[in-house]
C-alpha positions, 0 to 999 in steps of 0.5 A: 400515773398521770402525764402532762401532755400540753402539746397533744398525745401523739405516739411520739409525745406519749413515748417521751413523757411516759419513758421519762415518768417511768424512770422517776418511779421507785424500782419496785413499781417499775416491773411492768406496765399494762395499757389498753389498746389506745393508738397513743402507745404506737411507740410502745417498743421504744418506751419499753427500751428507754424505760427498761420496762415490760409493757403488756396490752389488755385484750379488747373487751376485757376491762378486768385487765385494766388498772385498778383505778380505771375499773374503780372509776368506771364502777363509781360512774356506773353506780352514781351516774356522771354528768360528764363534769368532774362532780357526780350528777345530782 
């Protein structure tokens, strides 16, 4: 799930955008949310209430607990190499 945050990613801005986005998802996809330890989720309790969703946090240094897409990207970067651009390094 991607959020448009043109004004930054403070905990308050993330809270409002995330709660609104979660409410647009089909019920079957709204069972829970797993997040890493980022400071942008400082208002996670309010997101949980506003979006009526359970929120869990990954343990530090436990990448297998992160979302599938995050692990897939990491594996691709490690295998293919990445220059920091949006295309693989040549």
